[in-house]
C-alpha positions as CSV (number, residue, x, y, z in Angstrom):
1,M,-28.7,-0.3,6.6
2,T,-31.6,2.1,6.2
3,T,-33.0,1.6,9.7
4,D,-30.1,1.0,12.0
5,A,-28.5,4.3,13.2
6,I,-24.9,4.7,12.2
7,N,-22.0,7.1,12.8
8,I,-20.1,8.4,9.8
9,F,-16.4,9.2,10.0
10,W,-15.4,11.6,7.3
11,L,-11.9,10.9,6.2
12,R,-9.9,14.0,4.9
13,N,-6.3,14.7,5.7
14,D,-6.1,12.0,8.3
15,L,-5.8,8.8,6.2
16,R,-4.9,6.3,8.9
17,T,-6.8,4.0,11.3
18,E,-4.2,4.2,14.2
19,D,-4.2,7.2,16.7
20,N,-6.9,9.0,14.8
21,K,-8.8,11.2,17.3
22,G,-12.0,11.7,15.3
23,L,-12.2,8.1,14.2
24,Y,-11.7,7.0,17.8
25,Y,-14.7,9.0,19.1
26,S,-16.8,7.9,16.2
27,L,-16.1,4.3,17.0
28,T,-16.5,4.6,20.8
29,T,-19.5,7.0,21.0
30,G,-22.8,5.2,21.4
31,A,-23.7,1.7,20.4
32,C,-24.0,2.2,16.7
33,K,-21.4,1.3,14.1
34,T,-19.3,3.6,12.0
35,L,-19.2,4.1,8.2
36,L,-16.0,5.3,6.7
37,L,-16.6,8.0,4.1
38,F,-14.2,9.8,1.7
39,I,-15.3,12.5,-0.7
40,F,-13.4,13.4,-3.9
41,D,-14.2,17.1,-3.9
42,P,-14.5,18.6,-7.4
43,F,-13.8,22.1,-6.0
44,I,-10.3,20.8,-5.2
45,L,-9.8,18.3,-8.0
46,D,-10.9,20.8,-10.8
47,K,-8.0,23.1,-9.8
48,L,-5.4,20.5,-10.7
49,E,-3.6,21.2,-14.0
50,S,-3.2,17.6,-14.9
51,K,-5.5,14.6,-14.8
52,E,-2.3,12.5,-14.1
53,D,-1.7,13.9,-10.6
54,K,0.5,11.8,-8.3
55,R,-1.3,13.2,-5.3
56,V,-4.6,11.8,-6.4
57,T,-3.0,8.5,-7.0
58,F,-1.4,8.7,-3.6
59,I,-4.8,9.3,-2.0
60,A,-6.4,6.5,-3.8
61,G,-3.6,4.1,-2.9
62,T,-3.7,5.1,0.7
63,L,-7.4,4.6,0.8
64,K,-7.0,1.1,-0.5
65,N,-4.4,0.4,2.1
66,L,-6.9,1.7,4.7
67,E,-9.6,-0.7,3.5
68,Q,-7.2,-3.6,4.1
69,S,-6.3,-2.4,7.6
70,A,-9.9,-1.6,8.4
71,G,-11.2,-4.9,7.0
72,C,-14.0,-3.3,5.1
73,S,-14.7,-1.0,2.2
74,I,-14.8,2.8,2.4
75,L,-17.8,4.5,1.0
76,C,-16.4,7.0,-1.6
77,S,-18.2,9.8,-3.3
78,Y,-17.5,12.4,-6.0
79,G,-19.4,15.5,-5.4
80,K,-19.8,18.7,-3.4
81,P,-19.6,17.7,0.3
82,A,-22.8,19.6,1.2
83,E,-24.7,17.7,-1.4
84,V,-23.1,14.4,-0.4
85,F,-24.3,14.8,3.2
86,G,-27.6,16.2,2.0
87,F,-28.2,12.9,0.2
88,L,-26.9,10.7,3.1
89,S,-28.9,12.5,5.8
90,A,-32.1,12.2,3.7
91,N,-31.7,8.5,3.1
92,Y,-30.0,7.0,6.2
93,N,-30.4,7.1,10.0
94,I,-27.3,9.0,11.0
95,A,-26.6,9.3,14.7
96,G,-23.6,11.7,14.2
97,V,-20.9,12.7,11.7
98,Y,-17.3,12.8,12.9
99,C,-14.3,14.5,11.4
100,N,-11.0,16.1,12.3
101,E,-10.6,19.8,11.9
102,D,-9.1,21.5,8.9
103,Y,-7.9,25.1,9.2
104,E,-7.8,26.4,5.6
105,P,-10.3,29.0,4.6
106,Y,-12.1,26.8,2.0
107,S,-12.1,23.9,4.5
108,I,-13.7,25.9,7.2
109,E,-16.4,27.2,4.8
110,R,-17.0,23.7,3.5
111,D,-17.4,22.2,7.0
112,D,-19.7,25.0,8.1
113,S,-21.9,24.4,5.1
114,V,-22.0,20.6,5.9
115,E,-22.8,21.4,9.5
116,R,-25.8,23.5,8.4
117,I,-27.1,20.8,6.1
118,L,-26.8,18.2,8.9
119,S,-28.4,20.4,11.5
120,L,-31.6,20.5,9.4
121,K,-31.9,16.8,10.2
122,G,-30.9,17.2,13.8
123,I,-27.5,15.6,13.2
124,K,-24.4,17.0,14.8
125,L,-21.1,17.4,13.1
126,H,-18.4,16.6,15.7
127,R,-15.0,18.2,14.9
128,F,-11.8,17.2,16.6
129,K,-8.2,18.6,16.8
130,D,-6.0,15.9,15.3
131,S,-3.6,17.3,12.7
132,V,-1.8,19.6,15.1
133,V,-1.0,19.8,18.8
134,F,-2.2,23.4,19.1
135,A,-4.7,25.2,16.9
136,K,-6.9,28.3,16.6
137,N,-6.7,30.1,19.9
138,D,-4.6,27.6,21.8
139,I,-1.5,29.7,21.7
140,L,-2.2,33.5,22.2
141,K,-0.2,36.4,23.6
142,G,-1.0,37.9,26.9
143,D,-3.5,40.4,25.3
144,K,-5.3,37.4,23.7
145,T,-4.2,38.2,20.1
146,P,-2.3,35.7,17.9
147,Y,1.5,35.7,17.7
148,T,2.9,37.0,14.5
149,V,6.6,36.2,15.2
150,Y,7.8,32.6,15.3
151,T,10.3,32.6,18.2
152,P,7.9,33.8,20.9
153,Y,5.2,31.6,19.5
154,A,7.6,28.6,19.6
155,N,8.6,29.4,23.2
156,A,4.9,29.6,24.2
157,W,4.1,26.4,22.3
158,K,6.8,24.5,24.1
159,R,5.8,25.9,27.5
160,K,2.2,24.9,27.0
161,L,3.2,21.4,25.8
162,M,5.4,20.9,28.9
163,D,2.4,21.8,31.1
164,E,0.6,18.6,30.2
165,P,2.7,16.5,27.7
166,E,1.0,13.2,28.6
167,Q,-2.4,14.5,27.9
168,L,-1.6,16.5,24.8
169,L,0.4,13.7,23.2
170,A,-1.7,10.8,24.3
171,S,-2.6,8.2,21.6
172,F,-6.2,7.5,20.6
173,Y,-6.4,3.8,20.1
174,S,-8.8,3.9,17.2
175,G,-7.3,0.7,15.7
176,A,-8.6,-1.3,18.6
177,F,-12.2,-0.7,17.7
178,L,-12.3,-1.4,14.0
179,N,-14.7,-4.3,14.6
180,K,-17.3,-1.5,15.0
181,L,-17.0,-0.5,11.3
182,V,-19.8,-1.2,8.9
183,D,-19.2,-2.2,5.3
184,P,-21.1,-0.1,2.7
185,A,-21.3,-3.1,0.3
186,N,-25.0,-3.7,1.1
187,M,-26.1,-0.1,1.2
188,T,-29.3,0.6,-0.7
189,H,-30.2,3.9,-2.5
190,I,-26.6,4.5,-3.5
191,Q,-26.4,6.1,-6.9
192,E,-23.4,6.0,-9.2
193,N,-24.5,8.4,-12.0
194,G,-26.2,11.4,-10.4
195,S,-25.1,14.9,-9.4
196,V,-23.4,13.1,-6.5
197,N,-21.7,9.8,-7.4
198,F,-21.1,7.1,-4.8
199,F,-18.8,4.1,-4.9
200,R,-18.9,1.1,-2.6
201,G,-15.1,1.0,-2.2
202,V,-12.2,3.1,-3.6
203,P,-13.0,3.6,-7.3
204,E,-10.6,3.3,-10.2
205,L,-9.4,6.8,-10.9
206,S,-10.8,6.8,-14.4
207,R,-14.3,6.9,-12.8
208,I,-13.6,10.3,-11.4
209,G,-11.8,11.6,-14.5
210,F,-8.2,10.9,-13.5
211,T,-5.4,8.6,-14.6
212,D,-3.4,6.4,-12.3
213,T,0.2,7.6,-12.4
214,G,1.5,4.3,-11.0
215,H,2.8,6.0,-7.8
216,K,3.1,3.2,-5.3
217,V,2.0,3.7,-1.8
218,S,3.5,1.6,1.0
219,P,1.0,0.4,3.6
220,F,3.5,1.3,6.3
221,V,4.9,4.7,7.3
222,H,8.5,4.2,8.6
223,V,9.9,6.9,10.8
224,D,13.7,6.3,11.3
225,P,14.8,7.7,14.7
226,L,18.4,7.7,13.5
227,V,17.5,10.2,10.8
228,I,15.9,12.4,13.4
229,D,19.0,12.1,15.7
230,N,21.2,13.3,12.8
231,Y,18.7,15.9,11.5
232,E,20.6,19.0,12.7
233,E,23.8,17.9,11.0
234,T,22.3,16.6,7.7
235,R,19.2,18.6,7.0
236,N,20.8,21.3,4.8
237,Y,22.7,19.0,2.4
238,P,20.5,17.9,-0.5
239,A,23.0,15.2,-1.7
240,V,22.9,13.4,1.7
241,A,20.8,10.2,1.5
242,M,18.3,10.2,4.3
243,G,19.4,13.7,5.4
244,T,15.8,14.5,6.1
245,T,12.8,12.4,7.2
246,G,11.0,12.4,3.8
247,L,7.7,12.5,5.7
248,G,6.2,15.5,3.9
249,M,3.4,13.6,2.1
250,Q,2.7,11.5,5.1
251,I,2.3,14.6,7.3
252,R,0.3,16.4,4.7
253,F,-2.2,13.6,4.2
254,G,-2.2,12.4,7.8
255,T,-1.0,8.9,7.3
256,V,1.1,9.3,10.5
257,S,0.0,10.9,13.8
258,I,1.4,14.3,14.5
259,R,1.4,13.3,18.2
260,K,3.7,10.4,17.5
261,L,6.1,12.7,15.5
262,V,6.2,15.4,18.2
263,S,6.9,12.7,20.8
264,L,9.8,11.4,18.6
265,A,11.1,15.0,18.2
266,L,11.1,15.6,21.9
267,N,13.3,12.5,22.4
268,H,15.6,12.9,19.4
269,S,15.9,16.4,18.0
270,Q,14.9,19.8,19.1
271,V,15.8,21.1,15.6
272,W,13.2,18.8,14.0
273,L,10.7,19.8,16.7
274,G,11.2,23.3,15.6
275,E,10.2,22.4,12.0
276,L,7.0,20.8,13.3
277,I,6.3,24.0,15.3
278,W,6.9,26.1,12.2
279,R,4.2,24.0,10.5
280,E,1.7,24.8,13.3
281,F,2.7,28.5,13.3
282,F,1.9,28.9,9.6
283,K,-1.4,27.1,10.1
284,M,-2.2,29.5,12.9
285,I,-1.3,32.5,10.8
286,L,-3.6,31.3,7.9
287,Y,-6.4,30.7,10.3
288,H,-6.2,34.2,11.9
289,F,-5.2,36.1,8.8
290,P,-6.8,34.4,5.8
291,Y,-6.1,37.3,3.6
292,V,-2.5,36.0,3.3
293,V,-3.7,33.6,0.7
294,D,-3.8,36.4,-1.9
295,E,-2.0,39.3,-0.3
296,P,1.2,40.0,1.6
297,F,0.9,39.8,5.4
298,K,2.7,43.1,5.6
299,K,0.6,45.3,3.4
300,K,3.4,47.8,2.7
301,Y,5.0,45.2,0.4
302,S,2.0,45.4,-2.0
303,F,3.8,48.3,-3.7
304,V,6.8,46.3,-4.9
305,Q,7.1,46.8,-8.7
306,W,7.6,43.2,-10.0
307,R,9.1,42.7,-13.4
308,N,7.2,39.4,-14.0
309,D,9.0,38.6,-17.3
310,P,7.2,35.5,-18.7
311,S,10.3,34.3,-20.5
312,E,12.4,34.5,-17.3
313,V,9.7,32.7,-15.3
314,E,9.7,29.9,-17.9
315,R,13.5,29.5,-17.6
316,W,13.2,29.3,-13.9
317,Q,10.3,26.7,-14.1
318,N,12.3,24.6,-16.5
319,G,15.6,24.7,-14.6
320,N,17.5,26.7,-17.2
321,T,18.6,29.8,-15.4
322,G,22.4,29.1,-15.6
323,Y,22.6,28.9,-11.8
324,P,23.3,25.2,-11.1
325,I,21.8,24.9,-7.6
326,V,18.6,26.6,-8.7
327,D,18.3,24.5,-11.9
328,A,18.9,21.3,-10.0
329,G,16.2,22.1,-7.6
330,M,13.6,23.0,-10.3
331,R,14.4,19.8,-12.3
332,E,14.1,17.7,-9.1
333,L,10.7,19.3,-8.5
334,N,9.5,18.8,-12.1
335,T,10.7,15.2,-12.2
336,T,9.7,13.9,-8.7
337,G,7.2,16.4,-7.2
338,L,9.7,16.9,-4.4
339,M,12.4,19.3,-3.6
340,H,14.9,19.5,-0.7
341,N,13.9,22.2,1.8
342,R,17.1,24.1,1.6
343,V,16.9,24.2,-2.1
344,R,13.3,25.3,-1.9
345,M,14.5,28.5,-0.2
346,I,17.3,29.0,-2.8
347,T,15.0,28.6,-5.8
348,A,12.3,30.8,-4.3
349,S,14.7,33.5,-3.4
350,F,16.2,33.5,-6.9
351,L,12.8,33.9,-8.5
352,V,11.7,36.7,-6.2
353,K,14.9,38.6,-5.6
354,H,17.1,37.9,-8.7
355,L,14.3,38.0,-11.3
356,L,11.9,40.3,-9.3
357,V,8.9,38.0,-9.9
358,D,5.9,38.3,-7.7
359,W,6.1,35.6,-5.0
360,R,2.6,34.5,-5.8
361,V,3.8,33.3,-9.2
362,G,6.3,30.9,-7.6
363,E,3.8,29.9,-4.9
364,A,1.3,28.8,-7.5
365,Y,3.9,26.9,-9.4
366,F,5.0,25.0,-6.3
367,A,1.3,24.4,-5.4
368,G,0.8,22.6,-8.7
369,K,4.0,20.5,-8.5
370,L,4.7,19.6,-4.8
371,L,3.4,16.2,-3.7
372,D,3.5,17.5,-0.1
373,Y,1.8,20.8,-1.0
374,D,0.2,22.4,2.0
375,L,-1.4,25.9,1.6
376,S,-0.3,27.3,4.9
377,A,3.3,26.1,4.7
378,N,3.7,27.0,1.0
379,N,2.2,30.4,1.5
380,G,4.2,31.0,4.7
381,N,7.5,30.0,3.3
382,W,7.1,31.9,0.1
383,Q,6.2,35.0,2.0
384,W,9.2,34.4,4.4
385,V,11.6,34.3,1.4
386,A,10.0,37.3,-0.2
387,G,10.2,39.3,3.0
388,T,6.4,40.0,2.9
389,G,5.3,37.6,5.6
390,C,4.5,38.0,9.3
391,D,7.9,36.6,10.4
392,A,10.0,37.0,7.4
393,A,13.6,37.2,6.3
394,P,14.4,40.9,5.9
395,Y,14.0,42.0,2.3
396,F,17.7,42.8,2.1
397,R,18.6,39.1,2.8
398,I,19.2,37.7,-0.6
399,F,20.6,34.2,-1.1
400,N,23.8,34.0,-3.2
401,P,23.2,30.8,-5.2
402,Y,26.9,30.3,-5.7
403,E,27.7,30.5,-2.0
404,Q,24.7,28.3,-1.2
405,A,26.0,25.6,-3.6
406,R,29.6,25.8,-2.2
407,K,28.3,25.5,1.3
408,F,25.7,22.8,1.0
409,D,26.7,20.9,-2.2
410,P,30.5,21.3,-2.1
411,K,31.2,18.4,-4.5
412,N,28.3,19.3,-6.8
413,T,26.9,15.8,-6.2
414,Y,23.3,17.1,-6.1
415,I,23.8,19.4,-9.0
416,K,25.3,16.7,-11.2
417,K,22.5,14.3,-10.4
418,W,19.9,16.6,-11.8
419,I,22.0,18.5,-14.5
420,P,23.8,15.9,-16.6
421,E,25.1,18.6,-18.9
422,F,26.7,20.6,-16.0
423,G,30.2,21.7,-16.9
424,T,29.7,21.4,-20.6
425,N,28.9,23.9,-23.3
426,E,25.3,22.6,-23.3
427,Y,24.6,24.2,-19.9
428,P,23.4,27.8,-20.3
429,A,25.3,30.8,-19.1
430,P,23.7,32.6,-16.1
431,M,20.6,34.6,-17.1
432,C,21.5,37.5,-14.8
433,N,24.5,38.8,-12.9
434,H,24.1,38.1,-9.2
435,S,25.5,41.4,-7.9
436,E,23.5,43.5,-10.4
437,A,20.3,41.5,-9.7
438,R,20.8,41.9,-5.9
439,L,21.1,45.7,-6.2
440,R,18.1,45.8,-8.5
441,A,16.0,43.9,-5.9
442,L,17.2,46.1,-3.1
443,E,16.2,49.2,-5.0
444,A,12.8,47.9,-5.9
445,Y,12.0,47.0,-2.3
446,K,13.3,50.3,-1.0
447,K,11.2,52.3,-3.4
448,A,8.1,50.3,-2.4
449,L,8.6,50.9,1.3
450,E,9.1,54.7,0.7
451,L,5.6,55.0,-0.8
């Protein structure tokens, strides 16, 4: 193991062995075998509020399923990626390191630092586009600048896809070459108690400071075409069983190929295809305009005078606002780590517009709770609701929670599921008057835009 050259495939948000572009090229480039590596990154894990995080359990469970499908163990590490690769490159004969691209600011910085470390040993970091169909500068306007409005971006996205659909959506049969994987069981020099810890296989979560939440991970990702067929009719109704695909976590962690999902969307639902394009649009915005992580895309909205009342924020977080559709959504989020997409918009709008709380407060709360949390989508959608984003709802569009409930939960089925005291004296009165809160928000935004 110390003399034979190996490739390393660095698993990140692509936790699957089938149709994995980076893994495919790692397995089929040269004669050497491939070692699977996953790094538990403390920069990411240390930001989690709880050591009982279902997302960490999901990752560990998915990695264990991967070991079964791969037929060998995964080398896991807990440490800074640059230090992990510094150790590996100093102790092993590495022909190349392969990974799939990630487009978040920290991820780009992380990968660049790893690339510099590897280059000192003459090792190339091979990066591949796998989590999206189009990325970076693939879709640009005629003047070579990025789109900042969704509709023209989506139209350009579809045109470019139709130019060469077979090539862009082609599968990479990585699963056919798993016999070229190498098991880390016999690796020497591996340390388990240093600045960088290694594990020959997926460790128990207690070994990296976390507790297993018991969240079960199915080894199979089922995509029901019937749900996609009916998506346009059912997607806005939170009480409808299987009204949406429920693939948020799978897409987020790459347990299913985006090429497969786009192919399904093309054959079954243009509306669902639009949702997948929104995902890539927000990734493109984050890549080209990384300042949106901390600031409004439209700088003029920096002057909105937020109220940011801590007691009101707490009532929103706990689902005790007195607005049933809002409270049902927040209680679903707090209980399950999930929330129906329509209700996400309603709860976000209520916090920002009714309570005049800075959208970044809500974005951070969702980031800590959502199992399918994705920085670009979370940021993009919160800025859309707040009216501060690149392609946002106008600031004067304010959801009426009562009308939203009447339209999308007419029998209060969803509301009653999450609010057992609904309709009794135990349920609180509304914490604000809708009409008054709406006028207050309009005035605050108007003043900010006049500055």
